[in-house]
Structures are given as structure tokens and as C-alpha cells.
MITITOR-727972 format. One record per residue: y negated, x, z of N, C-alpha, C in turn. Coordinates in nm, 3 decimals, m for minus. Layout:
MITITOR-727972
<r n_c2="Y" n_c1="X" n_c3="Z" ca_c2="Y" ca_c1="X" ca_c3="Z" c_c2="Y" c_c1="X" c_c3="Z"/>
...
END
This chain:
MITITOR-727972
<r n_c2="2.361" n_c1="m1.462" n_c3="m2.427" ca_c2="2.315" ca_c1="m1.340" ca_c3="m2.489" c_c2="2.427" c_c1="m1.283" c_c3="m2.577"/>
<r n_c2="2.392" n_c1="m1.240" n_c3="m2.697" ca_c2="2.489" ca_c1="m1.174" ca_c3="m2.784" c_c2="2.516" c_c1="m1.034" c_c3="m2.732"/>
<r n_c2="2.642" n_c1="m0.993" n_c3="m2.733" ca_c2="2.672" ca_c1="m0.856" ca_c3="m2.689" c_c2="2.739" c_c1="m0.771" c_c3="m2.796"/>
<r n_c2="2.789" n_c1="m0.834" n_c3="m2.903" ca_c2="2.852" ca_c1="m0.757" ca_c3="m3.011" c_c2="2.820" c_c1="m0.822" c_c3="m3.145"/>
<r n_c2="2.791" n_c1="m0.739" n_c3="m3.244" ca_c2="2.769" ca_c1="m0.783" ca_c3="m3.380" c_c2="2.859" c_c1="m0.698" c_c3="m3.470"/>
<r n_c2="2.930" n_c1="m0.763" n_c3="m3.561" ca_c2="3.017" ca_c1="m0.690" ca_c3="m3.654" c_c2="2.988" c_c1="m0.737" c_c3="m3.796"/>
<r n_c2="2.974" n_c1="m0.641" n_c3="m3.888" ca_c2="2.944" ca_c1="m0.672" ca_c3="m4.028" c_c2="3.030" c_c1="m0.580" c_c3="m4.114"/>
<r n_c2="3.093" n_c1="m0.638" n_c3="m4.215" ca_c2="3.176" ca_c1="m0.558" ca_c3="m4.305" c_c2="3.151" c_c1="m0.602" c_c3="m4.449"/>
<r n_c2="3.125" n_c1="m0.504" n_c3="m4.536" ca_c2="3.108" ca_c1="m0.526" ca_c3="m4.680" c_c2="2.993" c_c1="m0.620" c_c3="m4.714"/>
<r n_c2="2.883" n_c1="m0.608" n_c3="m4.643" ca_c2="2.764" ca_c1="m0.689" ca_c3="m4.672" c_c2="2.655" c_c1="m0.596" c_c3="m4.727"/>
<r n_c2="2.620" n_c1="m0.617" n_c3="m4.852" ca_c2="2.518" ca_c1="m0.535" ca_c3="m4.919" c_c2="2.545" c_c1="m0.387" c_c3="m4.899"/>
<r n_c2="2.457" n_c1="m0.316" n_c3="m4.829" ca_c2="2.476" ca_c1="m0.171" ca_c3="m4.809" c_c2="2.551" c_c1="m0.139" c_c3="m4.680"/>
<r n_c2="2.591" n_c1="m0.239" n_c3="m4.605" ca_c2="2.660" ca_c1="m0.216" ca_c3="m4.478" c_c2="2.810" c_c1="m0.226" c_c3="m4.501"/>
<r n_c2="2.877" n_c1="m0.111" n_c3="m4.500" ca_c2="3.020" ca_c1="m0.109" ca_c3="m4.529" c_c2="3.100" c_c1="m0.159" c_c3="m4.409"/>
<r n_c2="3.088" n_c1="m0.092" n_c3="m4.295" ca_c2="3.154" ca_c1="m0.135" ca_c3="m4.172" c_c2="3.062" c_c1="m0.100" c_c3="m4.057"/>
<r n_c2="3.024" n_c1="m0.201" n_c3="m3.982" ca_c2="2.932" ca_c1="m0.181" ca_c3="m3.871" c_c2="2.977" c_c1="m0.267" c_c3="m3.754"/>
<r n_c2="2.994" n_c1="m0.206" n_c3="m3.640" ca_c2="3.017" ca_c1="m0.279" ca_c3="m3.515" c_c2="2.913" c_c1="m0.226" c_c3="m3.418"/>
<r n_c2="2.831" n_c1="m0.316" n_c3="m3.368" ca_c2="2.716" ca_c1="m0.279" ca_c3="m3.289" c_c2="2.720" c_c1="m0.348" c_c3="m3.154"/>
<r n_c2="2.714" n_c1="m0.271" n_c3="m3.048" ca_c2="2.702" ca_c1="m0.328" ca_c3="m2.914" c_c2="2.555" c_c1="m0.356" c_c3="m2.890"/>
<r n_c2="2.525" n_c1="m0.475" n_c3="m2.843" ca_c2="2.387" ca_c1="m0.517" ca_c3="m2.822" c_c2="2.355" c_c1="m0.524" c_c3="m2.674"/>
<r n_c2="2.236" n_c1="m0.483" n_c3="m2.641" ca_c2="2.188" ca_c1="m0.495" ca_c3="m2.504" c_c2="2.082" c_c1="m0.604" c_c3="m2.496"/>
<r n_c2="2.014" n_c1="m0.613" n_c3="m2.383" ca_c2="1.906" ca_c1="m0.712" ca_c3="m2.370" c_c2="1.799" c_c1="m0.685" c_c3="m2.473"/>
<r n_c2="1.779" n_c1="m0.558" n_c3="m2.508" ca_c2="1.687" ca_c1="m0.519" ca_c3="m2.614" c_c2="1.755" c_c1="m0.409" c_c3="m2.695"/>
<r n_c2="1.772" n_c1="m0.433" n_c3="m2.822" ca_c2="1.831" ca_c1="m0.333" ca_c3="m2.911" c_c2="1.728" c_c1="m0.301" c_c3="m3.017"/>
<r n_c2="1.689" n_c1="m0.175" n_c3="m3.027" ca_c2="1.590" ca_c1="m0.130" ca_c3="m3.125" c_c2="1.665" c_c1="m0.062" c_c3="m3.239"/>
<r n_c2="1.634" n_c1="m0.103" n_c3="m3.360" ca_c2="1.698" ca_c1="m0.048" ca_c3="m3.478" c_c2="1.596" c_c1="0.038" c_c3="m3.551"/>
<r n_c2="1.628" n_c1="0.165" n_c3="m3.568" ca_c2="1.539" ca_c1="0.257" ca_c3="m3.639" c_c2="1.622" c_c1="0.332" c_c3="m3.743"/>
<r n_c2="1.553" n_c1="0.392" n_c3="m3.838" ca_c2="1.622" ca_c1="0.473" ca_c3="m3.939" c_c2="1.533" c_c1="0.498" c_c3="m4.057"/>
<r n_c2="1.578" n_c1="0.586" n_c3="m4.141" ca_c2="1.503" ca_c1="0.622" ca_c3="m4.261" c_c2="1.500" c_c1="0.505" c_c3="m4.359"/>
<r n_c2="1.406" n_c1="0.511" n_c3="m4.453" ca_c2="1.402" ca_c1="0.412" ca_c3="m4.560" c_c2="1.535" c_c1="0.414" c_c3="m4.634"/>
<r n_c2="1.585" n_c1="0.295" n_c3="m4.666" ca_c2="1.710" ca_c1="0.285" ca_c3="m4.740" c_c2="1.835" c_c1="0.304" c_c3="m4.656"/>
<r n_c2="1.822" n_c1="0.303" n_c3="m4.524" ca_c2="1.940" ca_c1="0.326" ca_c3="m4.439" c_c2="2.012" c_c1="0.197" c_c3="m4.401"/>
<r n_c2="1.959" n_c1="0.081" n_c3="m4.436" ca_c2="2.029" ca_c1="m0.045" ca_c3="m4.411" c_c2="1.967" c_c1="m0.135" c_c3="m4.304"/>
<r n_c2="1.850" n_c1="m0.099" n_c3="m4.252" ca_c2="1.787" ca_c1="m0.181" ca_c3="m4.147" c_c2="1.761" c_c1="m0.322" c_c3="m4.196"/>
<r n_c2="1.704" n_c1="m0.337" n_c3="m4.313" ca_c2="1.674" ca_c1="m0.470" ca_c3="m4.366" c_c2="1.801" c_c1="m0.551" c_c3="m4.390"/>
<r n_c2="1.907" n_c1="m0.486" n_c3="m4.435" ca_c2="2.032" ca_c1="m0.558" ca_c3="m4.456" c_c2="2.095" c_c1="m0.601" c_c3="m4.325"/>
<r n_c2="2.074" n_c1="m0.526" n_c3="m4.218" ca_c2="2.118" ca_c1="m0.569" ca_c3="m4.086" c_c2="2.045" c_c1="m0.697" c_c3="m4.046"/>
<r n_c2="1.914" n_c1="m0.700" n_c3="m4.066" ca_c2="1.837" ca_c1="m0.820" ca_c3="m4.034" c_c2="1.877" c_c1="m0.938" c_c3="m4.124"/>
<r n_c2="1.904" n_c1="m0.910" n_c3="m4.250" ca_c2="1.946" ca_c1="m1.017" ca_c3="m4.343" c_c2="2.082" c_c1="m1.074" c_c3="m4.300"/>
<r n_c2="2.173" n_c1="m0.988" n_c3="m4.256" ca_c2="2.303" ca_c1="m1.035" ca_c3="m4.209" c_c2="2.287" c_c1="m1.125" c_c3="m4.086"/>
<r n_c2="2.200" n_c1="m1.085" n_c3="m3.996" ca_c2="2.173" ca_c1="m1.169" ca_c3="m3.878" c_c2="2.117" c_c1="m1.305" c_c3="m3.920"/>
<r n_c2="2.025" n_c1="m1.303" n_c3="m4.017" ca_c2="1.967" ca_c1="m1.429" ca_c3="m4.065" c_c2="2.074" c_c1="m1.515" c_c3="m4.131"/>
<r n_c2="2.162" n_c1="m1.454" n_c3="m4.212" ca_c2="2.269" ca_c1="m1.530" ca_c3="m4.276" c_c2="2.363" c_c1="m1.592" c_c3="m4.172"/>
<r n_c2="2.399" n_c1="m1.517" n_c3="m4.071" ca_c2="2.482" ca_c1="m1.571" ca_c3="m3.964" c_c2="2.412" c_c1="m1.689" c_c3="m3.896"/>
<r n_c2="2.286" n_c1="m1.672" n_c3="m3.863" ca_c2="2.209" ca_c1="m1.777" ca_c3="m3.797" c_c2="2.200" c_c1="m1.903" c_c3="m3.883"/>
<r n_c2="2.166" n_c1="m1.885" n_c3="m4.010" ca_c2="2.153" ca_c1="m2.001" ca_c3="m4.099" c_c2="2.287" c_c1="m2.071" c_c3="m4.121"/>
<r n_c2="2.394" n_c1="m1.994" n_c3="m4.128" ca_c2="2.526" ca_c1="m2.053" ca_c3="m4.147" c_c2="2.563" c_c1="m2.140" c_c3="m4.027"/>
<r n_c2="2.535" n_c1="m2.090" n_c3="m3.908" ca_c2="2.565" ca_c1="m2.167" ca_c3="m3.787" c_c2="2.477" c_c1="m2.292" c_c3="m3.781"/>
<r n_c2="2.349" n_c1="m2.279" n_c3="m3.812" ca_c2="2.255" ca_c1="m2.390" ca_c3="m3.795" c_c2="2.254" c_c1="m2.489" c_c3="m3.912"/>
<r n_c2="2.257" n_c1="m2.437" n_c3="m4.036" ca_c2="2.236" ca_c1="m2.525" ca_c3="m4.151" c_c2="2.353" c_c1="m2.529" c_c3="m4.249"/>
<r n_c2="2.456" n_c1="m2.451" n_c3="m4.225" ca_c2="2.573" ca_c1="m2.451" ca_c3="m4.312" c_c2="2.575" c_c1="m2.333" c_c3="m4.407"/>
<r n_c2="2.694" n_c1="m2.301" n_c3="m4.451" ca_c2="2.715" ca_c1="m2.182" ca_c3="m4.533" c_c2="2.652" c_c1="m2.196" c_c3="m4.671"/>
<r n_c2="2.650" n_c1="m2.315" n_c3="m4.728" ca_c2="2.592" ca_c1="m2.333" ca_c3="m4.862" c_c2="2.443" c_c1="m2.299" c_c3="m4.860"/>
<r n_c2="2.373" n_c1="m2.344" n_c3="m4.758" ca_c2="2.230" ca_c1="m2.313" ca_c3="m4.745" c_c2="2.209" c_c1="m2.162" c_c3="m4.730"/>
<r n_c2="2.290" n_c1="m2.100" n_c3="m4.647" ca_c2="2.276" ca_c1="m1.956" ca_c3="m4.624" c_c2="2.301" c_c1="m1.875" c_c3="m4.750"/>
<r n_c2="2.406" n_c1="m1.908" n_c3="m4.825" ca_c2="2.437" ca_c1="m1.836" ca_c3="m4.948" c_c2="2.330" c_c1="m1.862" c_c3="m5.054"/>
<r n_c2="2.278" n_c1="m1.984" n_c3="m5.060" ca_c2="2.171" ca_c1="m2.013" ca_c3="m5.156" c_c2="2.048" c_c1="m1.929" c_c3="m5.127"/>
<r n_c2="2.013" n_c1="m1.914" n_c3="m5.000" ca_c2="1.897" ca_c1="m1.832" ca_c3="m4.964" c_c2="1.920" c_c1="m1.685" c_c3="m4.999"/>
<r n_c2="2.045" n_c1="m1.642" n_c3="m4.998" ca_c2="2.081" ca_c1="m1.505" ca_c3="m5.036" c_c2="2.082" c_c1="m1.486" c_c3="m5.188"/>
<r n_c2="2.059" n_c1="m1.593" n_c3="m5.262" ca_c2="2.061" ca_c1="m1.592" ca_c3="m5.409" c_c2="2.203" c_c1="m1.577" c_c3="m5.463"/>
<r n_c2="2.299" n_c1="m1.634" n_c3="m5.393" ca_c2="2.436" ca_c1="m1.636" ca_c3="m5.441" c_c2="2.527" c_c1="m1.539" c_c3="m5.369"/>
<r n_c2="2.655" n_c1="m1.563" n_c3="m5.383" ca_c2="2.756" ca_c1="m1.483" ca_c3="m5.314" c_c2="2.754" c_c1="m1.337" c_c3="m5.360"/>
<r n_c2="2.732" n_c1="m1.313" n_c3="m5.489" ca_c2="2.731" ca_c1="m1.175" ca_c3="m5.539" c_c2="2.632" c_c1="m1.087" c_c3="m5.465"/>
<r n_c2="2.518" n_c1="m1.142" n_c3="m5.427" ca_c2="2.417" ca_c1="m1.060" ca_c3="m5.359" c_c2="2.456" c_c1="m1.029" c_c3="m5.215"/>
<r n_c2="2.560" n_c1="m1.094" n_c3="m5.163" ca_c2="2.606" ca_c1="m1.070" ca_c3="m5.026" c_c2="2.715" c_c1="m0.963" c_c3="m5.018"/>
<r n_c2="2.775" n_c1="m0.931" n_c3="m5.130" ca_c2="2.891" ca_c1="m0.842" ca_c3="m5.128" c_c2="2.850" c_c1="m0.695" c_c3="m5.125"/>
<r n_c2="2.940" n_c1="m0.611" n_c3="m5.081" ca_c2="2.922" ca_c1="m0.466" ca_c3="m5.071" c_c2="2.868" c_c1="m0.412" c_c3="m5.203"/>
<r n_c2="2.761" n_c1="m0.337" n_c3="m5.196" ca_c2="2.697" ca_c1="m0.282" ca_c3="m5.315" c_c2="2.711" c_c1="m0.132" c_c3="m5.325"/>
<r n_c2="2.796" n_c1="m0.074" n_c3="m5.244" ca_c2="2.815" ca_c1="0.071" ca_c3="m5.246" c_c2="2.930" c_c1="0.112" c_c3="m5.335"/>
<r n_c2="2.958" n_c1="0.241" n_c3="m5.337" ca_c2="3.067" ca_c1="0.290" ca_c3="m5.421" c_c2="3.203" c_c1="0.250" c_c3="m5.365"/>
<r n_c2="3.302" n_c1="0.247" n_c3="m5.452" ca_c2="3.436" ca_c1="0.212" ca_c3="m5.407" c_c2="3.496" c_c1="0.323" c_c3="m5.322"/>
<r n_c2="3.456" n_c1="0.447" n_c3="m5.345" ca_c2="3.499" ca_c1="0.559" ca_c3="m5.261" c_c2="3.378" c_c1="0.648" c_c3="m5.238"/>
<r n_c2="3.358" n_c1="0.690" n_c3="m5.114" ca_c2="3.247" ca_c1="0.778" ca_c3="m5.081" c_c2="3.292" c_c1="0.923" c_c3="m5.090"/>
<r n_c2="3.200" n_c1="1.008" n_c3="m5.133" ca_c2="3.231" ca_c1="1.151" ca_c3="m5.139" c_c2="3.239" c_c1="1.207" c_c3="m4.998"/>
<r n_c2="3.303" n_c1="1.322" n_c3="m4.985" ca_c2="3.316" ca_c1="1.387" ca_c3="m4.855" c_c2="3.178" c_c1="1.423" c_c3="m4.800"/>
<r n_c2="3.087" n_c1="1.468" n_c3="m4.886" ca_c2="2.952" ca_c1="1.505" ca_c3="m4.839" c_c2="2.875" c_c1="1.382" c_c3="m4.791"/>
<r n_c2="2.897" n_c1="1.266" n_c3="m4.855" ca_c2="2.830" ca_c1="1.144" ca_c3="m4.809" c_c2="2.885" c_c1="1.099" c_c3="m4.675"/>
<r n_c2="3.016" n_c1="1.113" n_c3="m4.655" ca_c2="3.077" ca_c1="1.076" ca_c3="m4.527" c_c2="3.028" c_c1="1.165" c_c3="m4.414"/>
<r n_c2="2.996" n_c1="1.291" n_c3="m4.445" ca_c2="2.943" ca_c1="1.383" ca_c3="m4.344" c_c2="2.793" c_c1="1.365" c_c3="m4.325"/>
<r n_c2="2.730" n_c1="1.281" n_c3="m4.408" ca_c2="2.586" ca_c1="1.259" ca_c3="m4.396" c_c2="2.502" c_c1="1.365" c_c3="m4.465"/>
<r n_c2="2.563" n_c1="1.445" n_c3="m4.552" ca_c2="2.493" ca_c1="1.554" ca_c3="m4.619" c_c2="2.431" c_c1="1.511" c_c3="m4.752"/>
<r n_c2="2.476" n_c1="1.398" n_c3="m4.807" ca_c2="2.418" ca_c1="1.346" ca_c3="m4.931" c_c2="2.409" c_c1="1.195" c_c3="m4.920"/>
<r n_c2="2.326" n_c1="1.137" n_c3="m5.005" ca_c2="2.307" ca_c1="0.993" ca_c3="m4.999" c_c2="2.423" c_c1="0.920" c_c3="m5.068"/>
<r n_c2="2.436" n_c1="0.795" n_c3="m5.034" ca_c2="2.536" ca_c1="0.710" ca_c3="m5.096" c_c2="2.464" c_c1="0.629" c_c3="m5.202"/>
<r n_c2="2.507" n_c1="0.643" n_c3="m5.325" ca_c2="2.444" ca_c1="0.572" ca_c3="m5.435" c_c2="2.498" c_c1="0.430" c_c3="m5.443"/>
<r n_c2="2.409" n_c1="0.333" n_c3="m5.456" ca_c2="2.450" ca_c1="0.193" ca_c3="m5.463" c_c2="2.493" c_c1="0.152" c_c3="m5.601"/>
<r n_c2="2.595" n_c1="0.070" n_c3="m5.608" ca_c2="2.642" ca_c1="0.010" ca_c3="m5.731" c_c2="2.734" c_c1="m0.105" c_c3="m5.693"/>
<r n_c2="2.759" n_c1="m0.195" n_c3="m5.784" ca_c2="2.844" ca_c1="m0.310" ca_c3="m5.754" c_c2="2.991" c_c1="m0.268" c_c3="m5.758"/>
<r n_c2="3.060" n_c1="m0.288" n_c3="m5.648" ca_c2="3.202" ca_c1="m0.255" ca_c3="m5.639" c_c2="3.283" c_c1="m0.358" c_c3="m5.716"/>
<r n_c2="3.391" n_c1="m0.313" n_c3="m5.776" ca_c2="3.478" ca_c1="m0.405" ca_c3="m5.849" c_c2="3.596" c_c1="m0.451" c_c3="m5.764"/>
<r n_c2="3.626" n_c1="m0.382" n_c3="m5.655" ca_c2="3.741" ca_c1="m0.417" ca_c3="m5.573" c_c2="3.706" c_c1="m0.506" c_c3="m5.454"/>
<r n_c2="3.596" n_c1="m0.480" n_c3="m5.386" ca_c2="3.560" ca_c1="m0.556" ca_c3="m5.268" c_c2="3.506" c_c1="m0.692" c_c3="m5.309"/>
<r n_c2="3.574" n_c1="m0.797" n_c3="m5.269" ca_c2="3.534" ca_c1="m0.932" ca_c3="m5.305" c_c2="3.513" c_c1="m1.019" c_c3="m5.182"/>
<r n_c2="3.494" n_c1="m0.958" n_c3="m5.066" ca_c2="3.482" ca_c1="m1.035" ca_c3="m4.943" c_c2="3.390" c_c1="m0.963" c_c3="m4.846"/>
<r n_c2="3.305" n_c1="m1.040" n_c3="m4.781" ca_c2="3.224" ca_c1="m0.988" ca_c3="m4.671" c_c2="3.264" c_c1="m1.063" c_c3="m4.546"/>
<r n_c2="3.266" n_c1="m0.993" n_c3="m4.435" ca_c2="3.299" ca_c1="m1.055" ca_c3="m4.307" c_c2="3.190" c_c1="m1.020" c_c3="m4.207"/>
<r n_c2="3.158" n_c1="m1.114" n_c3="m4.124" ca_c2="3.061" ca_c1="m1.086" ca_c3="m4.019" c_c2="3.079" c_c1="m1.184" c_c3="m3.906"/>
<r n_c2="3.030" n_c1="m1.144" n_c3="m3.790" ca_c2="3.040" ca_c1="m1.231" ca_c3="m3.675" c_c2="2.971" c_c1="m1.171" c_c3="m3.555"/>
<r n_c2="2.967" n_c1="m1.249" n_c3="m3.451" ca_c2="2.906" ca_c1="m1.204" ca_c3="m3.326" c_c2="2.984" c_c1="m1.259" c_c3="m3.209"/>
<r n_c2="2.966" n_c1="m1.195" n_c3="m3.095" ca_c2="3.029" ca_c1="m1.242" ca_c3="m2.972" c_c2="2.922" c_c1="m1.246" c_c3="m2.864"/>
<r n_c2="2.929" n_c1="m1.349" n_c3="m2.783" ca_c2="2.839" ca_c1="m1.362" ca_c3="m2.669" c_c2="2.924" c_c1="m1.380" c_c3="m2.544"/>
<r n_c2="2.860" n_c1="m1.401" n_c3="m2.434" ca_c2="2.930" ca_c1="m1.419" ca_c3="m2.309" c_c2="3.016" c_c1="m1.545" c_c3="m2.311"/>
<r n_c2="2.969" n_c1="m1.651" n_c3="m2.379" ca_c2="3.036" ca_c1="m1.781" ca_c3="m2.373" c_c2="3.111" c_c1="m1.821" c_c3="m2.500"/>
<r n_c2="3.079" n_c1="m1.763" n_c3="m2.614" ca_c2="3.147" ca_c1="m1.800" ca_c3="m2.737" c_c2="3.130" c_c1="m1.690" c_c3="m2.840"/>
<r n_c2="3.206" n_c1="m1.704" n_c3="m2.950" ca_c2="3.192" ca_c1="m1.610" ca_c3="m3.060" c_c2="3.202" c_c1="m1.687" c_c3="m3.191"/>
<r n_c2="3.158" n_c1="m1.623" n_c3="m3.297" ca_c2="3.156" ca_c1="m1.686" ca_c3="m3.429" c_c2="3.189" c_c1="m1.579" c_c3="m3.532"/>
<r n_c2="3.278" n_c1="m1.610" n_c3="m3.623" ca_c2="3.315" ca_c1="m1.517" ca_c3="m3.729" c_c2="3.325" c_c1="m1.592" c_c3="m3.860"/>
<r n_c2="3.285" n_c1="m1.528" n_c3="m3.969" ca_c2="3.299" ca_c1="m1.589" ca_c3="m4.100" c_c2="3.341" c_c1="m1.485" c_c3="m4.201"/>
<r n_c2="3.409" n_c1="m1.532" n_c3="m4.302" ca_c2="3.456" ca_c1="m1.449" ca_c3="m4.411" c_c2="3.418" c_c1="m1.519" c_c3="m4.539"/>
<r n_c2="3.340" n_c1="m1.453" n_c3="m4.623" ca_c2="3.294" ca_c1="m1.512" ca_c3="m4.748" c_c2="3.345" c_c1="m1.425" c_c3="m4.862"/>
<r n_c2="3.401" n_c1="m1.487" n_c3="m4.964" ca_c2="3.446" ca_c1="m1.406" ca_c3="m5.075" c_c2="3.516" c_c1="m1.483" c_c3="m5.183"/>
<r n_c2="3.570" n_c1="m1.406" n_c3="m5.275" ca_c2="3.640" ca_c1="m1.463" ca_c3="m5.389" c_c2="3.787" c_c1="m1.474" c_c3="m5.355"/>
<r n_c2="3.852" n_c1="m1.581" n_c3="m5.401" ca_c2="3.996" ca_c1="m1.593" ca_c3="m5.376" c_c2="4.073" c_c1="m1.488" c_c3="m5.454"/>
<r n_c2="4.186" n_c1="m1.448" n_c3="m5.401" ca_c2="4.271" ca_c1="m1.352" ca_c3="m5.468" c_c2="4.399" c_c1="m1.423" c_c3="m5.513"/>
<r n_c2="4.404" n_c1="m1.469" n_c3="m5.638" ca_c2="4.521" ca_c1="m1.544" ca_c3="m5.685" c_c2="4.641" c_c1="m1.452" c_c3="m5.705"/>
<r n_c2="4.758" n_c1="m1.513" n_c3="m5.714" ca_c2="4.879" ca_c1="m1.438" ca_c3="m5.747" c_c2="4.862" c_c1="m1.377" c_c3="m5.886"/>
<r n_c2="4.932" n_c1="m1.267" n_c3="m5.910" ca_c2="4.918" ca_c1="m1.196" ca_c3="m6.037" c_c2="4.946" c_c1="m1.286" c_c3="m6.157"/>
<r n_c2="5.047" n_c1="m1.371" n_c3="m6.149" ca_c2="5.080" ca_c1="m1.460" ca_c3="m6.260" c_c2="4.975" c_c1="m1.566" c_c3="m6.286"/>
<r n_c2="4.906" n_c1="m1.608" n_c3="m6.180" ca_c2="4.806" ca_c1="m1.713" ca_c3="m6.192" c_c2="4.667" c_c1="m1.659" c_c3="m6.223"/>
<r n_c2="4.646" n_c1="m1.530" n_c3="m6.206" ca_c2="4.512" ca_c1="m1.473" ca_c3="m6.212" c_c2="4.441" c_c1="m1.505" c_c3="m6.342"/>
<r n_c2="4.505" n_c1="m1.483" n_c3="m6.455" ca_c2="4.438" ca_c1="m1.505" ca_c3="m6.583" c_c2="4.407" c_c1="m1.652" c_c3="m6.605"/>
<r n_c2="4.502" n_c1="m1.742" n_c3="m6.571" ca_c2="4.479" ca_c1="m1.885" ca_c3="m6.586" c_c2="4.363" c_c1="m1.931" c_c3="m6.499"/>
<r n_c2="4.356" n_c1="m1.884" n_c3="m6.375" ca_c2="4.249" ca_c1="m1.925" ca_c3="m6.285" c_c2="4.113" c_c1="m1.873" c_c3="m6.333"/>
<r n_c2="4.109" n_c1="m1.749" n_c3="m6.381" ca_c2="3.983" ca_c1="m1.696" ca_c3="m6.430" c_c2="3.933" c_c1="m1.778" c_c3="m6.549"/>
<r n_c2="4.026" n_c1="m1.818" n_c3="m6.634" ca_c2="3.989" ca_c1="m1.897" ca_c3="m6.751" c_c2="3.938" c_c1="m2.034" c_c3="m6.708"/>
<r n_c2="4.008" n_c1="m2.097" n_c3="m6.614" ca_c2="3.970" ca_c1="m2.232" ca_c3="m6.571" c_c2="3.847" c_c1="m2.235" c_c3="m6.482"/>
<r n_c2="3.841" n_c1="m2.143" n_c3="m6.387" ca_c2="3.738" ca_c1="m2.154" ca_c3="m6.285" c_c2="3.636" c_c1="m2.041" c_c3="m6.285"/>
<r n_c2="3.655" n_c1="m1.940" n_c3="m6.363" ca_c2="3.562" ca_c1="m1.829" ca_c3="m6.360" c_c2="3.568" c_c1="m1.760" c_c3="m6.226"/>
<r n_c2="3.462" n_c1="m1.772" n_c3="m6.150" ca_c2="3.455" ca_c1="m1.706" ca_c3="m6.019" c_c2="3.428" c_c1="m1.810" c_c3="m5.912"/>
<r n_c2="3.528" n_c1="m1.880" n_c3="m5.872" ca_c2="3.516" ca_c1="m1.986" ca_c3="m5.773" c_c2="3.519" c_c1="m1.926" c_c3="m5.633"/>
<r n_c2="3.414" n_c1="m1.942" n_c3="m5.552" ca_c2="3.412" ca_c1="m1.878" ca_c3="m5.420" c_c2="3.505" c_c1="m1.946" c_c3="m5.322"/>
<r n_c2="3.551" n_c1="m1.867" n_c3="m5.229" ca_c2="3.634" ca_c1="m1.917" ca_c3="m5.119" c_c2="3.556" c_c1="m1.890" c_c3="m4.991"/>
<r n_c2="3.534" n_c1="m1.992" n_c3="m4.911" ca_c2="3.451" ca_c1="m1.978" ca_c3="m4.792" c_c2="3.532" c_c1="m2.026" c_c3="m4.673"/>
<r n_c2="3.540" n_c1="m1.942" n_c3="m4.570" ca_c2="3.610" ca_c1="m1.979" ca_c3="m4.449" c_c2="3.517" c_c1="m1.955" c_c3="m4.330"/>
<r n_c2="3.513" n_c1="m2.049" n_c3="m4.238" ca_c2="3.436" ca_c1="m2.034" ca_c3="m4.116" c_c2="3.530" c_c1="m2.062" c_c3="m3.999"/>
<r n_c2="3.507" n_c1="m1.989" n_c3="m3.891" ca_c2="3.590" ca_c1="m2.009" ca_c3="m3.774" c_c2="3.503" c_c1="m1.990" c_c3="m3.651"/>
<r n_c2="3.502" n_c1="m2.089" n_c3="m3.565" ca_c2="3.432" ca_c1="m2.077" ca_c3="m3.438" c_c2="3.538" c_c1="m2.054" c_c3="m3.333"/>
<r n_c2="3.522" n_c1="m1.945" n_c3="m3.258" ca_c2="3.622" ca_c1="m1.910" ca_c3="m3.157" c_c2="3.567" c_c1="m1.941" c_c3="m3.020"/>
END
């Protein structure tokens, strides 16, 4: 049985650590991230079962997996008094997610490589946006 789920910088989910019970019910207003939670679970499952390439292809590419919120949230949004407007972040280039169960855990980090400052321009010219994918079974 899974007992912990962690998701960071995936679509509208900035940082989420969720303790799971035998039954966990997810509720919330429209646009609060419920569907993205389910999508993250599906991506984790597909990555474990069929490989990361299949999972990312089903997501329609790496860009659609990355954090889509603002680079900085307003104080009123952090207090829950106003909504968080979605947009593509220019700084966040990595999503991380994983789960833990009684007998094993799984974590993955998907994102763009961060080259050294001197190499950055050359790499962008040569490779454009070459993804870096790391998987780790613990």
C-alpha cells in the first residue's frame, strides 16, 4: 500500500506532500488541481510500468509536465484570498515526484539540463532543449 505521495513543479501543483490512507478522497473547487494530482499518479504509474518515454509522450511532451504557475505568488494568493493565475514559468525546468510504500519507494526527476554559464549558449545552439531524465528506485 502506498503511504506517501510527493509532487513538485508538476503543472499546477507547486509542492505537495500527501499522506495516504487505505482510502484517500480528494475534493476541491474547480481548478484547484485535482485532475493534475490524478495525472501525476498516472505519469508515475506509466513510468514504472512502461518507461519514462511512454509517460512523457502521453503527457504531450515534457513542457506540459512542468510547473505552469507564476514564478512568485502574491501574498494574497499565499493566504488563499485570491487565485493563482497560470502561466509558463521561465525559471522552473524540473518536476519531481515519487511515492513511498511499506516495502519500496520510487522517485523521479524530469527536466532540462542546466549547463555551465560558459557552455549555455553553445548547448542551446547545438541541442535546443534536450531533456534530462533521471529515475531512481529506492
